[in-house]
Structures are given as C-alpha cells and as structure tokens.
Residue, then its C-alpha position, 0 to 999 in steps of 0.5 A: n440902224v438897219p442897212s438899206l436894201f439899196c446901199s450897195g456901194s458900202r458893202s465890204s463883199k465884192t460878191f454884190k454884182p453890178k446890176k445888169n440893165i436892160p437897155e430902154g427903149s428896147h423890146q426886152y425892156e418893153l417886156l420887162k415893163h409888161a412883167e412889172a406891170t402884171l406882178g403889181s396885179g399881185n397874181l403871180r400865176m398869171a404874171v409868169m405866163l408868156p405874153e400872147g404872140e411874145d417869143l419864149n426864149e426872149w420872154v425867159a431871157v428878160n426874166t433870167v436878167d430880172f431874177f439875177n438882179q433881185i438875187n443879187m440885191l437879196y444876198g447884198t443885204i445878207t453878206d456880212f453874215c455869210t463869210e468864211e468863218s460862218c459858211p465854210v461850205m455852200s450848203a442848204g441844210p445838212k443834207y444839201e452841199y454844193h461844190w462848184a465847177d463851171g466846165t471851162n474854168i474849173k471843170k472838177p467841182i471844188k469844195c468852197s465856203a458859201p461866199k466864195y461859191i456865190d462870187y463864183l456863181m454870180t460872176w459865171v452868171q454875169d458872164q453868160l448874161d453879158d454874152e451878146t451870143l447867148f442873150p442877144s440884146k438887139i432886135g432880130v438876133p436870134f438866141p442861140k440853139n442852146f439857149m434854153s439848156v444855158a437858162k435852165t442852168i443859170l436858174k438852177r444855180l440861182f436857185r441855190v442862193y435862195a436855198h442858202i439865204y433860206h437855210q442859213h441866214f433867215d434870222p438876219v433876213i427877219q432882222l432886216q424886215e427882208e422876209a416879205h421881199l425874200n418870199t415874194s421873189f421867191k414865190h415869183f421865181i418859183f412860179f415862172v420855173q414851174e411855168f416853164n418846166l426849167i429847174d428839175r424836181r430833185e434841185l428844189a428838194p432843199l426848199q420842197e416844203l416851203i415851195e408847197k406852203l408858198t404855192s399852195k394858196d395860188r392853185 
C-alpha cells in the first residue's frame, strides 16, 4: 500500500502547500510548456537554457514556481517520516544545521524542528510567489529591481529541502519508489541554478558529492 504522489488530500501535515498555478493562456504558461517540452527531450543542460528572445527574469520566475511545486510534492510524499521526533532540528547531515529567519516576522534565526522549518520555508516562498509586485503574472508588468536577489534567496532555501530529504529521508524515498523522480527533479534544479549562477557554491556543500555524480555525465 504505497501512498500515491498526488494523494495530498489525505496528508495530515499542513506543510503540504497548495500548488501554485501559472494562469493558462498567459505568456508564462507558454514558457512553462516550452520548459516541459524541452525537458521531455532528456537533455537537461539544453532544457534550462534561456529560450531565444525571452526575458531572463520571466524564465527564472516560471522555473522557480515549477521547482516550488516539485519540491512541495516530493516533500509531501515523506511528511509522515519527517516529524518533531525524527527530525528535532532542520539538518542536512551532521555538519549542516539550518535555523529559520525571514527578516520580517522572525528577524533572529530560531532553531526549530525540520517539519516546522519546512513549513515556515514553504509558507514564506508561497507568500513571495503570490506577491504580484515580485512575481507579476500580467503581461507587460515589469519585474522589480530586486527580483533576482529574491529569486536567489527562494532557490537557496528550496535547496535545503532537497538536502534534508536526501540526508535524512532517503530510505523512505526508495521504499516509495520515488528515487528516480527525486533525482531527476534535483538534477534539473541544479542545472538550472548552475546555468544562471543562482546559488553560491558554499550553500550547495551538503550535497556536493551527489551534485558531482549527477552532473558529471552531462558535461
């Protein structure tokens, strides 16, 4: 009795956030379709490249929303294994521990359990994605000057969810037969952030060996 990836309705955890939809018929929706089509070709290096004539901010925005949805789903499959008891701190292996601060509600970083941290993190990301001044969904509405720095912070934090899943919950991922799904999603994420230099190398350290393994075949 393996829980389905999409049976989010039965999840007890509130960490499973609703999917952020890109409005159909919009230019961003077309970009998302383009991204999905190129992903289908199997060449991830090509798939992450900025399509000719497109705006970099818009491309980063569409992909950031997509990664949020992917990570949301992947974490949703293992929420039953990520509890206050199993993960009293938010970590990615013994050397890396994350404390939460968002700079507005929580200014001083607090130590909290992984499910609590991920709940804060995903709620914070969702608030950014829903902010029309940051992620405009209407054609012709310009992106703010600080957009790229916000996107970098979002992606840096989303990486931590991947890092936590790989370090602390890889066994259930294998049991649920989600390993290929997780690896493909993470590889896509890494190629994307490498292509546009969006996450500092030091931040990627908890999964450095895995990154080298996943990306070495595609150089």
